[in-house]
N, C-alpha and C positions, 0 to 999 in steps of 0.2 A: 298529427295528434300524437302518435307513438314517439316520433322524434322529439316532440316538445316534452313528453313525459320523461324521456331519457335525459334530456338536457337538464331539466328541473331536478332530476334525481341524482345528478352527479355531485360528488362532494368536493370539498375544498382541495384535497390532495390530488384528485383527478384533474380538476381544473388547473391546479398549479403545474402539474406535470405537463399538460397540454400547452398552456400559455408560455411558461418558461422555456419549454422545449422548442416551441415555434420561434421565440425571440433568439434563442441561442443558435438555431439553424440559420436565422437571418444574419446574425453577426458573423458567423463563420462563412456564410455565402459571400457576404460583402467583403470580408477579409481576403478571400480567394480571388474575387473579381478585382480588387484593388491592391494586390500584392506588389511589394516594392522590388524593383529591378536595379536600382542604383543607390548610392549613398545619399544623393539629393532627395530621392523619393522616400528613403528610409528615415532621414532626419527631419526633412521639412515638406514632405509630400510633393516634391518637385516645385514647390512655390506656385502652384497653379489652382488652388482651391478658391471657388467663388466666394465673395464676402458673406452672403446669406448662409450658405452651408458651413462656412468657417465659423460664423456666429453661433450656429447650432452646436457645432463640435466644441467650440470654446465653452458654451454654457454647460454642455454635458461633462466636459473635462473639469470644469470648475465646481459644478454642483455635485459633490461626491456623496457618499453614504452619510457624511456629516450633515449635509443640507437636506437630503431626502429622508433619512431614517432618524437622525439624532437631533437635528435642530428643533423641530417641533416637540420632540420628547423633552428636551431640556426646558423649553419655554413653558411646557405644560406643568412642569414641576417648579420652576424658578419664577414663573409669572413675568411680571415687568422686567425683572432683572435679566431674564433670558433674552431681552431685546439687544443686549450687547453683541450677541452673535449675529443677529439679523442686521444691525447697523454696521458692525465691523466688516462683515463679508461684502455687503452691498457697497459701502463707501469705498472699500479697498479696490473693488473692481473698477469703479469710476475713476479713482486715483490712477490706477494702472493704465486705463484706456486713454485718459487725457494727458498724463504727465510723462509716461515712460514709453508706451508702446510704439508711437510713431518714430521716436528717436532710435530705439533699439532696432526696429525694422529697417531704418535707413542704414544703420551700421552694417547690416547684411550678413551677420554671422549666424551659425546654426544654434549656438547654445550661449547660456549666460557665462560659463567659464571662458568661452571664446571671447566674449565682450571684455570680461575682466582681464584676461591674459593679454589682449592686444591693447586695450586702453591703458593699462598700467605697465605695458612693455616688459612683462616679466613672467617667466615660467613659474616662479614661486607664487605669484599672485594667481596664476591659472590653477596651480595645484591646491592652494587654499580654497579657491572657489569650488573646485571639484569636490574636495572634502565637505564643504558646506552643502553643496547640492545633494550629495549622497546622504548626508546626515538628515537633512530636511526631508528628502523624499522618502527615506525609509521610515521616519517617524510618521509621516503622512499616510503611507501605504498600509501601515498596521491597522489604522482605523477603518480603511476600506475592507480589509480582509475580515475584520470582526463583523462588519455589517453583512458580508456575504454569508458568514457562518451562522448568524442569527436567522436570516431568511431561510436557508436550507434546513437548519436544525429543527425549526418549527414546522414548516409547511411540506417538506418532503420527508419529514420524520426520520432524519438520519442524525447521527451524532454530530455535535458542533464541529469537531475536528474534521470529519469527512466532508461537511459542508464547505469548509474553507478549502479543502483540497480540490473539490469539484470546481469551485469558482476559479482557483488559481490555475487549474488545467485549462479552462476555457480561455482565460485572458492570456496565458502563455502562448496558446496556439495563434491567436490572431496578432498578438504583439510581435512575435518572432517572424511570422510569415509576412505581414503587411507593413511593419514599421509604421512611421508616421502617416503614410498614405493610407494604409489599411485602417489604422486606428482612427484617422480623421473621418472617413466615410462610415465606419462602424459607429463612431460616436454621434453622427447625424441620426442614424437609426436609433441609437440608445436615447438620444434626447427626446425623440418622438414618443418612445415607449414610456420614458420616466415622467414626462409632463402630462401625458394622457392618464397615467396610473396615479398621479398625485391629485389631479383636478377631479376626476370622476367621483371617487369616494367623498371628497370634500363637498362637491355639489350635492350628492345624495344626502350626506349628514346635515348640511346646512338647511336643506328643505325639510328634513325630518325634525330638526330641533327648533328652527326659527321661521320656517316657511319662506325662505328667501334662497333662490337658486345661485346667488352670487356670494361665495364664502366671505369675500372681503367686506361685503355689506352685512352679511349675516352675523359676523363677529360683533357687530354693534347692535344687533337686533334683540327682540324680545322673545322669551320662551312662551309656550302655550298658555301659561297662567298670567301672562302680561309682565312678568319680572324680566328686566334686562339681563341678558346672559352673563355679563361681566359682574353685575351686582350680585347675581346668584352665586357665581363662582367665589366672589369675595366672602360671601356669607358662609358657604360650604367650608372654606379654608379657616376662617376664624372659629367656626363651630368645632373644628377638629384640632385647634391649637396651632395652626400654621399661620404665617404672616398673610396679610391681604394679597391676593393675586396681582392686583394692579399697583402695588407699592414696591419701591426699591428698598432692599433691606441689607445690603452688604457694604454700603458706603459708596459715595460718588467718586472717590479717588480710584477705587478698584474698578468701578464701572468704566471710568474714562480709560484707565490703562489697558484693560482687557479689550475694549473697543478699538483703541489705537493700535494694539499689537495685531489684532485680526485685520485691521485695515491696512496697515503698513506691510504686514506679512503677505497679504494678498499681492501687493505690488512687487514683492520680491520672490514669488513663487516661480521656480524655473519652468515647471511643466506648463504653466499658464502663459508665461512670457514667450515660450517658443512657438505658441500657436500663431503669433503675429508674423512669423517668418514663412508661413505656409500659403500666403496670398501673393498675387503677382506684383502689386504696387503698394507704395506707402499709403496712398489714399484709401486703398482697399483694406489696409490694416485698421484705419479709422472707421470705415464702414462696418467691418467685422465687429469692432468693439461696440458700436452702436446697436447692431442687431443682437449681439450676445447679451447686452443689458436688457433689451426687451424680452428675450427668451428667459433670462434669469428672473426678471421681475414677476413673470407669471407664477412661478413657484414661491418666491420670497414674500409676495404680498398675500399669499394664501396661507403660509405657515402659521401665523398667529392665530388664525381662525381654527385651523386643524388642532393646534395645541389646546385651545380653550374647549372645543368640542370633546376632545379626548379626555381631558382632565375632568370635566363635568360628568361625562358618562361613566368614567372609572369610579369616582366617588359614589355616585348615585346607585351604581350596580352592586359594589361589594361592601360598603361600610355597614357594619353591625347586621349583616345578613348571614344566614346559616350556610356553612361551607357545603353542606349537602344539596343546597338549592342553587349553588353557583352554576352559571351557564357552561356549556361544553368548552368555550374558549379558555376559561380559567384553568381547568384541568390540563388542557393541551399545552398551555404556556408553562404550567408547573413542571411538566415533563422535561422541558428544556433547561430547567434550573434558573431561568431568567426571572421567574415569578415565584415567590416562596411564601407559604402560609405556615405559621407556627402557632398552634392553639395554646397560648400561655396560661389562660385561665380555665381551660377545659370545658367551655360552654358550647363549643362547636360552631361558634360565630366568628366572623372576620372583623376584628377591631383594627381599624386603620386610623391612626392619629399621630400627632407630633409628641412623642414621649420624651423629647428634649426640653419641652416647655414646662417648667416646674409648676407654674400656676395651673396649667391645664391637667397635668398629671394628678394633682390632688383632687380635682373635680372628677377625673376619670375613675380614680380609685374607689369613689363612692358608688360607682356603677358595677364595681367588680372587675374592672379592667386592670390587667397587670402588665401592660406594655404593648407597644405597637406589634401587631402580628402579621403584617403584610410587608414584604419587601419586593419592590418593582424595579427592574432594570429599566432605566429611562429610555434606552434604545429600542424597546419593544413597542412604544406607544403608538407610532405611526402604523406599524404593521398590525398591531392588535386592534386598533381603533375601528376598522370596518367590522371586525368580528363582534366587538363590544356593542356596536350600533346595529347588529343583526342585519347586515347588508348581504346581498346575494353572494354565493360562493365564487362566482366568476369575478366579482369586484375585489374580493379578498385576494384571489390569485393574481389579479392584475397589479395590485399593490406590491406583491412579492416580486413580480417581474420588473416593476419600476425600481424598487430598492436595489435589485441586482444590477440593473442597467446603470444606475448612479454610481454604485461601488466599482463595477468593473470598468466603466469608462475612465474614471479617474485613476484607477490602478494601472490601467494600460498606459496612460500618459506619464505616470510616475516611473513605470518600469523603463519607458523609453528614455526618460531623463537620466536614469541611473546607467543604462547601456551606453548612451552617447557620452556621458561624462567619463566613463571608463575607455571606451573604444576610440572615440574622437578626440577628447580633450586630454586624456591621460596618455594613451598609447600613441595615436597619430601625431599629436602636437607636442608630446613631451618625451615619452620613453622610446618609441619605435617610429620615427618619422618616415622610414623607408618602406613601411608596409603598403601593399596595394589596396585598391579600393575593395576588391573581393575579400582580402584578408580582414580589412576593417569591418565589413559587414558580417563576417564569420565571428569575429570577436564580439561585436555588438549583440549577436544572437546568443552566444554562449553566456555573455554577461546577463542577459535577461533570464536565461535559465537558472543561473545561480541566484540572482536577485529574487526571483519568484519563489524559490525554496526557502530562502531566509524570511521573506515576507509572510509566507504561509505559516512558518514556525511562530512568529510573533503575532500573527492573526489568531492562532489557536491559543496563545498565551498572552492576551492583550493587557496592557498596563492600565487601562481605564476605559471610560465611556468613549464612544466613537468621536463625538464632537470635542470632548476633552483632549483626547490624543491629537486630534487635528489642530486644536488650538495651540498645543505645544509646538507643532510643526510651523504654524504661522508665526509664532513668537520667535522661533529660531531663524526663520526667513527674514523677519523684520530686523533682528539683531545682527545678522550677518550680511545679507545681500543688499537690503534697501539703501543704506548709506553709500555703499561702494558704487551702486548703479546711479543713484541720484547725483552724487558728487562727480562721478565720472562724466556725466552728461552736462552738468551746469557749472562746474568749477574747474577751469583750466589748470589751476595751480595744484590740484590734487595729484599727488604722485604715488608711485608704487609702495614706498615705505609706509606712507600714511594709510593707504587702502588695506594693505596686508595686516598692519598692526591693529586697525579698527575691526576688521572681520574676525580676527583671532580673539580679540578681547570680547566682542559682542557674543560670539558663539560660545566661548568657554564660560563666560559669566552666566548667560541664560541657561545653558545646558546644566551647569553645576547647581544652579538655584532650583531648577525643576527636579533634578535627581534628589537633592537633599530634602526638599519638602514633600516629595512623593514617595520616596523609597528609603530614606535614612532617618526617619523619625521626626523631622521637623514639624512643628505645629502651626496653626493659623495665627496664634498670638505672637509668633516670632517673625511673621512676614515683614519685610522691609516696607515701611510707610503704609502698611495694610495692603500691599500688592500681592495678589495670588500668583501661583505659577502660570496660570493661563495669561496673566497680564504682564509678566515680568519682561517679556520681549521688548516692550516699549522702553523700559529702563536700559536694557542691553543695547537697544538702538542708540539711545542718548549717549551711552558710554562709547560706543562705536564712533559716533560723530565727533565727540570730544577728542578721543585718542587720534582719530584720522586727521583732524584739523591741526592738532598740536604737533604731531609727528611730521606732518607735511610741511608745516611752517619752519621746522627746525632742520629739514633736509633739502637737498637740491631740487629745483623745480623739474617738471617733466621736459623731455627734449622738445625742440621747436616743432618737429613733425607731429608729435602727439598733441600739442596745443592747437596746431592747425587742424588736426583731425576732429578735436572737440568742437572747434568753431563750425566745421562742416556739418557735424551731427546736429548741432543746435539750430540749424536753419533747415527744418524738415521740408522736404518737397512733397508734393501730392496734390496741390491745388491746381496745378496747370500742367501743360505739356511736358516740361522736364521730367516730371515724375515717371513718365512712361519708360524711362531708361533704367529705372531701378530694378 
């Protein structure tokens, strides 16, 4: 009885310290147990990870802070339009698993730059691929570090910058110590934590709002008054001057380009591709891909429901209510600076509405409203959702641990890509071929140290929302890697000159477009064909394909041995006994 009273009396901060502390100890313990002792173990875990475990590790590696923290937050504000993230990332994984993974696994190299360098018989191609890998990985890792900072700043009540530093310190420890072997088994543990943390509050809130314990079905259920949830959400939106939640409102062209950029970018992400080198056989790579898709689907089919629940609860809780009557969670998130209330008309109430809608502004002014008074960082929605729904403190703490697991698992994979790009692709295979295995490992660990410091800096000073920053990384991957990998596997005539020219054009165009429209004053009405920076990677990819094919047709074909290699790669083994030799 006394123990029960103590447990019930524990606050969110105490529960967070306990649960997050236990998960961190678990990750560190696994990293020590699975520490790498060779370059093979450091880069590809010795190639001996069972398919089911590799599927879990792949899911954790792939489902970053963008998936756990930011995706449902974006959908909750964008409504139907936010489905582009859901469709793009899911479709991209299927594309990667079916179209590229078995062939790349058969090639047998540690990294994507390894494949590019050997397939295009050129150190220049390898160097360009290294630059692309580093550029994409750093862009991606920034989003993870922001997610870590958000979680720590709110629930451990530390400054956002200190939150980022704590997270980077943890990931630095097990990435440096364990390499891919340590990261793989740590990611298995992190997947278990993140999926449990995502589903438990979703189930609680689904029961609470629509009486159905299955969030995927609750999403289409009815509220207590008999009104369908989505119909109620549409009504809440239109009553506040927003577009209907279930309607697309930025144009089908941009929706297509963003979805395609996310999809094709997934297929070109180096930290995901390398996971298929960690299993013993080619057929195990296919099994890993299948298992990973199952594990990913558990979260991705739940996200739309989490988004709808969070949006409904937020609007019902805060709109036109006295600030003094706001629940404790409101003040707690205000302290982080990620939720801001500005009483523009001095009535002490929170007016939350779309003050960009001129027709609605006129109607609002008759009520004495003088502008939207609430600013919500979309990245807080998943973490704040259990608090808004008044769930137990341990559930709130569990979500924090899940968000950290998602961010740190992907950050670790990205740090390893950066370190291998420098130590293996740049130094061992380019600048310093004479270095020993021990020296290569040392350089890899030093590189992780430098990379984690840079990542922490940009995590503290993020350029946008988590999912937004990650979308840019996917666009950059689509515009640079995807055509070179696809043509390298399926087009024997593709040569070094074409691949290098295509990668440079795709990367430079996409990077310049993002920088101009996000940081140099470009406006939405200047977007090419109505394509946003999040979707421009698709156009960059098209330019890459065109340039690569044109340049390739105007220059000498690849050597005969390279064309023979492509033929060999295109006949993937794995269905029978010969695969056992891979």
